[in-house]
C-alpha positions, 0 to 999 in steps of 0.5 A: 508529386512534390506537394504530396511528399510535403504533405506526407512529411508534414503528416508524419511530423505531426504523428511523431509529435503526437506520439511524443506528447502521450504514452501508454505503458504496460506495467506490473510486478510479480512476487512469489515465494515458497515456505512454511506459514504459521500465524499466532493462533493457528493450529498447525503450520502449512507449507506453501508456494504463495504470491506476494511475499514482499509485494502484492503482485499486480499488473495493468496499464498507465498512461500520460498525455502532455496537454501543454502549458505544464498540464498533463492527463493521466490514467491508471488501470491496475489489478492485483493477481495471485501468481501461485494460482493465476487468479485475479485479486487479493482475495475471493470476490476482490474487484478487478481493478482494485489497485487502481482505476482513476483519471487525473490532471496534474500541473503546477497546482499539484493534481486532482484525481477521480476514481479508485486509488490508495487510502490515506493510510497505505503509502505512509505505512509502506514508506515508514517501515523497512519491509515496505508493503509486504502483507505476508512478512511486514509486522506493521502491515499485518497488524494494520491491514490483515485480519486473522480468521483462525478463531483468535478474533484478531481484527485489523487496525485499518477501518476501510481497506488500503484503497478507496473507491469513488474518491476525489483526491487533491495532491499538493505540489512538492514544496521543499520536500513536503507533499500532502494528499487530501482525500474524500470518498463519496458514500453513495448510500441512499438516505445516509447523508454524511456517511463518507470517508475523509482522510489526509496524509503527508510526506516530507523527504529531507535528505536522510530524514523521512517523516510521514503520517495519516488520519482517516475518519471512515463510515464506508467499507471498501472495495465495494461500498457498504456502511461500516457498523460503526464510525472509525477514526485512525491515525499514525505518525512514522519516521526514518533516518538514514545514517548510511550504515543503518536506517532506523524506523519508528512509528506510533498510531491509534485507532478508535471505534465508535461502538458501545465500548469505545474500543481503542487500539494502539500500535508501536513499531521499531525497525531498521534496514542496513546495506549488506553486500548487494542487498539489505538486512531487514528487521521489524518489531511491532506491538498492537494492543486492543482495549476491548477485548484486552489483548495484545499482539507482538510480531518480529521479522528478520530477513534479507533482500538481495538485488540480482538487478534493478528489476529483480531481487530474491529474499529470505524471511523469518517471522515470529507472531504472538497473541495473548493466550494463543499459540505462537506462530513461526513462519519463513519463506524464500522468494523472487520479485520481478518488476516490469 
């Protein structure tokens, strides 16, 4: 009996040790807002209850296992969701785990990741503007990542989505506040040797100073692998400095499409955030110019984000949107965001 108790105790200790070495977590974010939306070129405004006012809603699982000696294994499986309707994905026919589907190893060398993950352009643009990853109200994200289907012909700057499938990523360790990601997406196109996506981004966090940027050379579309009509190159540099009372943001980027017109696009952003009460006042202005056709877009957003707790906040946003020779758009919304 005593031997059995000793064996049981040892087994329980081993189980407890194994549990401490690994973890799986259900995680996500729900964001929904109500308001009125009218983008530049829209014929009329529309009243909406919509998902993703400040952050695209998502849910999923992530896990980590400590392999010992400083080496860890990680996985991420996360999916976008439209909270207003309960439908999966960012848009119709979006792949299920379009936010994350990857496995990685990390250690003193940095990390190596395989699968679907963020494109090089995404995180720098989120860090480098006061409205973060808002695909609804952030002028920089709208100009970069969201085409308009209202007859204006406005196209986004990002050549190949904000996430890349079939990629391998090497991330450097943090070196004095500096970190970089080197990314390669395999094209997987039969008979199309050399057709792939290559990119790099970097981040520097030094006290109040933030510097970041990215470069992409893209031949492949996402989230489903298909060939782009033309090779596209895209880069941007972004920075911010927190003075305490106000945090200004500034960025500049260029896009080149290898078509017959050698089409070029240029984007400049000026923004700021300032603490106010238990939240932040947010302002951002962005201008993008395309060479072919010769058209420009100017978008301005002013808003306030108030923290109810560490996980829940409410917000109110106003946005003005202008495109050359198109009707102006004015939008506003109030919403709530909850993290779990």
